[in-house]
Residue, then its C-alpha position, 0 to 999 in steps of 0.5 A: m500500500p502506498a504511503q499517503d501524504s497526510a499534510p494538507a495542501r497549503a495555499p501560496v502565501a502572498p509576499a508581504p507588502a514593501p515598507a513605505d519609503p520613510l521620505v514619502l511618509r515624512v513629506l506626507g506628515g509635513v503636508l498633513v500638519a501644514v494643512a491642519a495649521v492653515a485650517l486651524a488659522v482660518l477657524e480661529c480667525f473667524l472665532v476672534p470676534l466671538r461674543i456672548g451678549s456684549v462680552p467678548v469671549p477670547i477662546v481663540v487665544p489659548l486655542a492659538m497657543a496650544g495649536n501652534i505649540l502642538l502642531a510645531r512639535l508634531a511637524g518636527r517629529w513627523t518630518g524629522s527637521v527643524a524646517g518642518a517644525a517651523a512650517p506650521p507656525v509660519l503658515w498660521l501667521v501668514v493666514v492670520i495676517v492676510l485675514a487681518l487685512p481689510r478688504a477693498e469692500g471694507d470687510l475685516i475678519v480679524p478686528g484690531t480689538l484687544t482680543g485680535l491683537v492678543f490672538l496674533f501676538a500670543g499665537a506667534v510667540a507660541g509658534a516660536y516656542g514650539v519650534a524652539a522646543e523642537i530645536t532644544r529637543r534635538v540638541r539636548p541628547a548631545a549635551r548629555q553625553p559623558g565627556 
């Protein structure tokens, strides 16, 4: 009696997909964070004149500060470069300045009120802080090496 193979037949296994190129992932991450920075800036600009009754609600100031710090640090980590970390705050500042300029029709999105000025200043300083935090995060490990 012939010996039968008791092992079941196996289906061919598809090869594993090739890992994505790290450069592509870094560029994609930088683009996503840049789009988020522009969207956040537009949203914040329309929230500057927010009022409850006659009382201004400066919710945009902490939103701009937190957003610029987090987006700068996120971009720095995803892109792996300081220039990538600087892109979101720079884009945010460009959008805010453009929307703070009066139009030919007289429309103004970001008014020159106290809330508008603090929003512009605090957001710019927070963006600079986020970039500086990324720079020091990169320098700090080199300073800790024993001599």
